[in-house]
Phi, psi and omega in degrees: 000127182248143172273139177269142172286125181291142183283163179301317179301319181299313185294313181291320178300311184295320173298321184286317180299319176297309182300317179301317178295322179290319178298319177297320178295320184291322178291319179295320181292328180287338175267006181292170186275350172235160186194185176255165180098162187281349174272007174247154178209193182288163180291162187295345179270054183294147185262008181294144178290147179291156178293145179300143182305136179097356182287126180287130180252329186190167174245150183302328179289345176275354184230120178293142178300130182092359181238183179211173176210155178286138175218179170241130174242111180062032177084001181253144177301134177210170181237127174247136181234162182232082185298320181227179180300329194240000179238160178217150172231150181222141184225159169292146181266005178268120185298135180288353179278299188220012173085014180273161182274126178287153185245132175289137176216087182066234182270018183234162171240122189243134174270125180286348187274318187221004171092003176298149182232134175238152169292121185289345180265342182235340187082358185291156178279130172251338179208131182281181025282345175301143182240352180242137181297157180291137175306132179283145173242116181301120173221173181205162182265128179232098184066243180259004184256150168256119181236157176295144181260000000 
């Protein structure tokens, strides 16, 4: 049995195929629902238990009417908004597209990973690639505090 010497074409074709497979793996890994760095988080389907009812997540004086702020609810990243003087809303801060943590920017929530934009007062998608609103976290106003419902 004799070994054949590979041709230049065989070497180049094999090299391109291996490089393409490696690049595809890197691209797929970058679009996964988890990653490294402070701007990524767990996927929207968190298995964490909800915060007990009555847990304070913010005070009304911390949030300007028509704006929002980042908070933690039961250890999970969340956004609490103040649509009116006497109401509050709360949403998961985890983008429904790929699991990155959205950042408040005035009346919008922006995802730094792929550019999705959400309404900060309703959690609704304003610009994709996300196609699903941010999951709501039930809250109510109790005196001057925003608490879990």
